[in-house]
N, C-alpha and C positions, 0 to 999 in steps of 0.2 A: 198550779200543775207545771209539768215541763212540758213543752211541745216537742219535743226531741223523741223522733219515734225510736221506741225498744229493737235491738237487735234480735231478728230470730231464733228461737232454740233449737239447735240441731238438736233432733232425735235419731238420726239413724247414724252408721258411719259414714254413709255415702253426704249425708250433710256434714258432716264435719270437714271431709276430706275437700268440698264445692266451700266452705267457707273461710277454709285455712290457705286454701291454692288459688281460689276463685275460679278465674275464666279457664285454665289449665285443668281440671277436671269438669266433665260436662256429663249430663246423664244422658245414656243411651237411648234414644227414645225409637228405635224402630221396632216396630210391632214384633213382640215373639222374644225381643229381648230383653235382658238385664245387667244391672252393674256402670259404671263409670266409664268413661273415656277418657285416658290422661294422655295429656300431650308428651311427646318423648321426653324433651329437655329435662322433665318434671321428675320423671318417673323413679329417679332413685330416691328422691326427697318425698313421693309421697308414699314408696314401698317401708320406708324407715319411720313414716309415720302411722301406719298400716301394723306395723309390727309394733312398734317400742310405745307409741299414744294409744293404739285402740286394741292392741292386745291379741291382733292374729297372727301368735306366734311361730305356727307353720304354711309353707308355701305348696299346696297340694300337690297342683295341678297347673302345668304350664302347656295351653293348646296354641295353636296358629293356624290360621287361615287365608287363603287365597282367596281375596276378592278380586278375579281377574277383571270383569266390566269396570269396577269401582278405581282400577291402578292404583291399590294398595296390599299390603299383608295384614293381618291384624292377628297379635298375640294376647291370650287371655289368660287372667293371672287368676286362680282360683284360692284365697286363703283363711284359715279355720283357726279358733282358739280351742286351744289344745290344753289339757283335757276336757275342758266344759263343755266343749261340743255348739251344736247350732248350725244355722245353714252357712255358707261362704260369702266373703265377702269378693263380688268377682269384678275387677278393675280390667284394663285393656287398654292397649297403645297401639299406633298404628305408625306404616313406614312405607313409605314410596316402593312400587315392586322394582323399577329400576336403579334402587337406592337404595337399600334394604338393610338399614344399621337401626340397633337401639342399644341402649346400655344395660351392660350386663346387671343381673338382680344376685350373683352367684355371691354378694361381698354381704348382704343384707339376709340371704338364705341359700346357704350350699345347696340345699335341695334343686336351686334351678341348676345347679351343674350339668348333669348329664341333659337336663331337660332342654337347655337352650345348645347343647352339639348336636341334640336331634333338631332343633327347628333348622338349624344354618344348615346341617347334612340334607335333610329331607326337602326344606322348603327353600334353603338358599338367604335365611336372614342371618346377620351379623348382629354379635352380640360384644360393642365395644366394652375394655375390661376383663373379658373373660380370662380368665387363669390357663385355660389351654382348650380354646377354642378348634377343633379339628371335628373330621368326620367319626361318627358314632355307631352305628348300622349299616352304611357302606364305607367299600375299602378307599382310602386317599389313589385319588386319580381316576375315581368316576367322574366320566360327563354331565354334569348337571344335577338337579336336586327334582328328585321322582315324585315329590307332592306337588310338584308346581303345576296348573290347569292347563297348562300351553307345551307340561312335558308327554311326549309320546315313546313307547317302547316299539320294537323292531315289530312286533308280531302285532302291533296295534289294530282294534278293526273299529268300534266306538266306544265313544262316552261312559255309555250306561245302556244296561241290559232290561230286560231280554234283546239280544242282540237278533237284528233283520235275519240274518242267517241262518238262526234256529228257530224262528216264530214270526209269522201265524203258520207259513208252509210247510215247514219242516224238513227245508232245500239244505242240509247242514252241508257249509265249507267253510274251515278255520283259517283264518287267516295264515298260518304255518305252510299250508297245503300252496300257496302263492306266493311265497318266499323261497329263493333258490338257497341250495346248500351255501352258504358261504356268505349269503346276504342277511343272513341272521343276527346281525350283531352291529354296533354303532360307534362309531370311536369321535369324538370333539375333531375339527376341522385342524387339517397339518396334522394329526397324531400317527406316528406308524409303531406298529407294534415291534418292530425289530430293534434290536439292541432296548428296550422299554424296560425300567427297572422303578418297580414299583417305590413310591416314596413311604409307605407307610409306617415301615418298620423301623428306618432311621428318624423318623419323626417321634415315634413311640421311643424309642430308647434314649434320643436325647432329651425328652423329659422325665426317664427315670436317673440318670447320671447326678449323683451326689459328688462331692469335692471328697478326695481320697482323706481317708482317716487314717490316725497311726493307733488306734487301739479297738478293738470290738466292745463293743455296747456292756459297758459295765464290767472291763477285766483290760485294768489298765496296764499291765505287764504284759500283753498280749496283740503282738501285732498283726492284723486280720487286711486282708485286700476284700474289695468289693467284688460281688457276680452277679450276674442278670441272669435268672433263671425264668425260662417258662414252664409253667402248669398249663398243660392241654393246648390246644383245644381239644384234641385226642385224648383224653385222660378221661378213667372213669371218676375220679375223686373230683370231677368238677359240675358233676351231674348233667352232662351235655356237651355240644360243642361249643363251650365258655371256657377263656383264659386268662389267666394269670399273670402279667409280665411281673416278677417280682424282683427286687433289688435285696440281697445280701449284705449285710456286715458280719461276715463270719457266717454263722447259721441262723443269724437275728435278722429278721425283714425289717428296713427303714424305709423303704417306699414298695406299693402295691399298685399296678393301674391294671382295673378288669377290661378286656378285651372282647368284646361281641360284635354280633353279625353275623355267623357265619351259618344262621338259619334265617337269616330276616328273607321273608319275602314279600315284601311291602302289602301288607295283610289291609292297608286303612285303602291305599290305591285301590285295592278288589272292594274293600267295603263302600265305596264310592260309587263304583259301576253297577253295580249289586244293586236291587231293591233291597227296600227295610224287609222284607221277609226272606229274602235268600241270605239273610248275613246270620242268621240264628245259628244254622250249623257250623259256621265261618268260626263262632264266638267257642264253641267246644274246641277248636284246634289252639287255644290261646293257652291258657292253662290247664293241660288235655288230663291231670287228675279230677282237677273242677268243673267238670262241664255242665252240670246243673247249673252251679252258681256266675261261671261265666251268664249262661242263658240269661237268669233273672236279672242280674246287674243292667244288660243291655233291652230287654223287656221294660223294665224300670225307666229307664230313659226314654224310649218313644213313647210309652205309654203317657208320660207326661206330656211333651209336645202334641199329641194326640187328645190329651185331655179324656183318656180312656180309663174307664170303669174295671174294677175284676171283680168276679163272684167271690163268696167268702170259701166254697168250697176249692176253687183254685188257689188262693191264697194260703189254703191249709195244706195241699200237696206242693205247693211251693216252698214251704217254709219247710215240711218236713224231708222233702229229697236237697234242699241245700243242706240243713244240720247233718244227714247223714253223709253226703261228700263232706263236711267240713271232718266229720270222723274219718274218712276214707283218708284226705290229705295229713290227717294227722299221724296217723297209723302210718302212713307211707313215711313221712318226713322222719318219724322215731327211729322207723326199720332202716333207712338210711343212713343216716345219722351214725347207728352202730355200724354199721359196714364202714364208715369214713373211720371209727374209730379201730376198726379191725377184726373187728366180731362179724366175718363174711358170713354172710346169708342168713345166719340162722334165727337175729330176731328178728329179720325183715322178713321171714316164713310165717312166723308166729302173728305178725301183721297183717302181711298180705290174706291167710286165710280169712281171717275176720272181712277183708275188704271185699273177697272172694261172694261173702253172704251177702253183700248190701249189694254188689255188682249184680247179684241174680234179682233180685228187686227191681232195682231201675230199667235192666235186661227186660223184665216180666213187662213192665210197664211202658217203659219208652220204646224198646224192638233194639236198644243196642247196648252195652254195656259203658263202653268208655264216651261216646258221640251222642248222647242222649236226644238232641234236636228236639228237646219238649216243651220248652214254656214256647208262649203265642202271645198278642199282642192283646190282651185282657182275659187269658186265661193260661191253660197249659192243652197238649196235645190229645190228652187219653185220660182215663180216669184207673183209678188202681184196676186191674185187672183181678177175674174170679179167685185163682189160682197164680199160685208161684209152682214153677218146675214144668214138667209134663212128664208123658206116658212114654214107656219105654220103645222104641222104633225098630231097632234093631237087633239081633241079635247080641244076647250081651250085658245091652243095654238094662239100666236099672231103673225103674219109674219110679219120681219123684213129683208128686203134685200134693203141695201144701194150700188149705185156703187161707188166701193174703191176709187178712185179719192175724189169723192165728200165726201167720209165718211174721208178720210186724210185731206182734205181743211179745214174741217168743224173744225176737233180735233184740230189740231196745230193753226189756224188762231183765232178759236173764242172761242172752249169751254175750252181746256186746257188755254191759258191765263187767260179767265175770271175766272177761279177756281182758278189758282194763285195768283193774284188779291185779289179775297174774302178772301183766310186765311191768304194772309199777311192783309188785314184790321182785321180779328176777333183774330190775335194772337199776331202779332210783338208789339201791345203796350199794349196788355192787363198785366194788372199791377202784375198779379201772377206770369206771365213769367218772366216778367222783374223782378222782386224782385227774385226769385227766382235762375234765369239764370247769370244775370250778373254778372258779375267778380269771377262766381264760376268754379274752377278747371282748371284755367289759363295754358296753355300749352306754354310757351316762344317759338320763333321762334329757336335759337339755341340747346335746349333742342328736341325739335320736329326731326329736322334734327339728333342729334347725337343718336335717338333711331328709325330713321328710317319712321317714321312716314309721311303717304303720302294722298294724297288726299283731300278732305275740308276737315279732321281735321288737314292737316298741311296749306293748305291756310287758314283758320281762322284765324290761328296765324299771319298771314302778308306774307308770303312765295309764290310770285307766280310761284308753280313750277307746272304743268299738262303737262301730255306728249306729249299732244295733240299738245303742240305749244314747248315743250323742246325735244323731239325726238319724230317726228313726221311719219306718217304712214297714209296707207290709201289714204284720199282726204282729208284731214283736214287743208293740207297746202292750198287749194283754199276758202276754206269757210272762214265767216268774222262771229268771235265771240270774246268775251273777254274770258281770263282768271279770276274770279270771285276771289277776296279775299278780306278778313276782317282783322283788326289789332290788335284785343283785346285779341286774342286765348283764351275767353271765353267758356263758354256752350251757351249764347247768339248769339253770332259769328258764333258758330258752327249749330246754328239753321238758323240765315239768311245768311249762305254762300248757305246752299241746297233749299234757296229760290231765292238766285243768279243765283244758275246752272241752276235748272229749265228756268228762263229764257234766258239764253244762248242757253239751249238744244235747245229748242222753234224756237228761230232763225233760228239754225242751220236746224231744220226741213222746217222752211220756206222757207231756201233756196234749200232745194233737190226738193221741189215738181216741180219748172218747168222741173229742169232737168231730172227728173223720166219721166214726158210727155213726154219731147224732145225724151229719148232713149225706149220711149215702142214698144215691140216688139224683141229689139237688145239682144246678148247672154246674159244670168248671169250666164253662168258656161265655163269658159274656156279648151280647150283639152277636153280628154278623161275622161268618167267618170267610172273607173275603181270599182271592188268590193276589189279588195284589188290590193297592190303597195308594192314595195321597196323605201324606202328611202337612197340616199348616207353617206356612212360614214361621220360622224363628230358631231359638238356639237355648240349649240345654244341657248342661253339665251334671250327668246323674251317677250316684255310685251307690257301691254294696260292700258289706263287709265279707269279703274272699276270704278262704282259710288263709292267705297268704298277706291279708293285707286291703288296701282300700283299692279295688278294680272299679275307675270310672271310667266313662263315653261322654266324651264332648259330641253332640249331634249339631250340626246346620243343617236346619231344612228350609227348601225353598218351595213348596207348596207341589215339588213332582213324587213319583213313586220310588226316587231314587234320593239317597241325603249327599245333600253339599259339600257335608265335609263330617267326617265320619274319625276320631279320634280315641287313642285310649290310653289310660293312664295305667300301666299294667303295672303291680304291686312289684313285680320281682324286680323292675326294671329301677325302680325308684329305690327299694332297700337295698340294693346293690350300693349305693352311692357312698353310704356311708362304711362300704367293705376296707379299705384302708385303713378307715381310722380304729376298726377295730383289730387289724390284724398287727397294725406296727408294732412295734418292741415285741414280737412273738416267734416262736419258730414255723418252719414248713409246716412239718404234721400239725400245728396247732391250725395255721390257714385252711388246711381243709377240714377240721370240724367248724371250724367259727365260720365258713361257707355253709356246710352240711344244716347247721345251726338256725341259718338264716332261711333258709327252704326256697329256692329257687328254679323254674321250671323255664325251660330254654324257651319254648313255643311262645310264650309272652314275652320274657326279656326282650326278645329279637323281631318278633310280632311278622 
């Protein structure tokens, strides 16, 4: 027998990394944390191993945390196997606060592009080797990095709520009352606004310039000039205050850069000042078309940190309203895609009519149509009401009261299936839609995965990746539905996939109705209902299959009633990373419908 001790067998991805890279990869031993910590100088090599040898081909989320007392920033990467699914591989890298530099991973995962720019913009972490490192949500010339723990705004009051000026005595005095007019701004040392010229556009256009060409694309005998054109931010076709800076060779797009941040309000800084429960209504304002879905993603994340169980009745209500919200979102997306194609508002109104009926049920249950603030940690705020609608109140009113379950059965069994069939009949074989959308803006599956694209946009490229199946949560495992998938990756398939998903959501809702009837009167909220509570120390990345893609929350808890770190992985923000790839070689009119087929919303894109 040999005296040689056999090498230990690596069972997990973390074990393989530690065997290969030795002391450069260490287990994160902090209580409540997961994953491994990687030396910064080995980060690119580790990332290539994670992608090429371990098969984690999508970098979904890049999070960043300021551990000010420890003196370092930590960047947390979550990688997934797509389409196989499963749990994330979490690895982290640290850099000193006073000289914050890490290598860029854009060469490994292009999905890191905008996320690294965000970390530079808001935290001040420089990524060496990034091809276009500049601000993305703030403007060039902004002083400081507002997600650092030592950054304070002019109206700063306190680090955490509830503010002492509001509670417990109710002697309300706001910071702006003590700041004289003209002193409510802050400039960097030595700065003068006199003669100041913002550097932002000069840097933007410098990045767009391409050497002059002697001919247009595919037109050898015609000389064309290059031209930079701005679409937005004040333009209805960009679906909000979003801007595309486009370089044209003749009429063909050769380069496109998304410009965003016009709606940025530092949602995450607000979230770190709020208590955990205070943040729930703020999530409504991210993707404000899909408030119920945002609520659920946040609730799932905090419940994991708290080890909080949820009642079965609450799970049924959550899934019901999430799937009805998915239908709302897809109807809205289809209607406004038709707007972008030139069918101004008529198709939208067909979709909006059905949306209003769903909002009637949401309003009757949650009290608000678009900002429901409905989920709670351990359940939901309210059970279904006895009826939907109300009596006539004023002269001329028409009373409309319908028993809730009767309303719901009619909605999901008759009204919505009929309406989606009608939309399908009117739109799918329309020759204008086919000629404008088929083959336009193709996103190959490997490119979509590399850019971190998720949701219907990725599934329309032939990748059957849906978190409800790939990393199941709630009660989705016991429900019968298919992951909708299309295979051409063009604008037409991105329209069709949403029609498919509406039908699958209806299948889910139809299965929920008998369960809701069987559980009538059961608890819809587990445990106590405290006004405030403390969350045990730890960190967790929770995610949810939102209508636009993967919505994720990375929360670091420090044992207090306020999150130490509250970071959002917004699907609109990540999906837009691939916009240039999808638009290059097409015309301006095509770029409008390609953007519309991605289905972005500025509330979550800009945060």
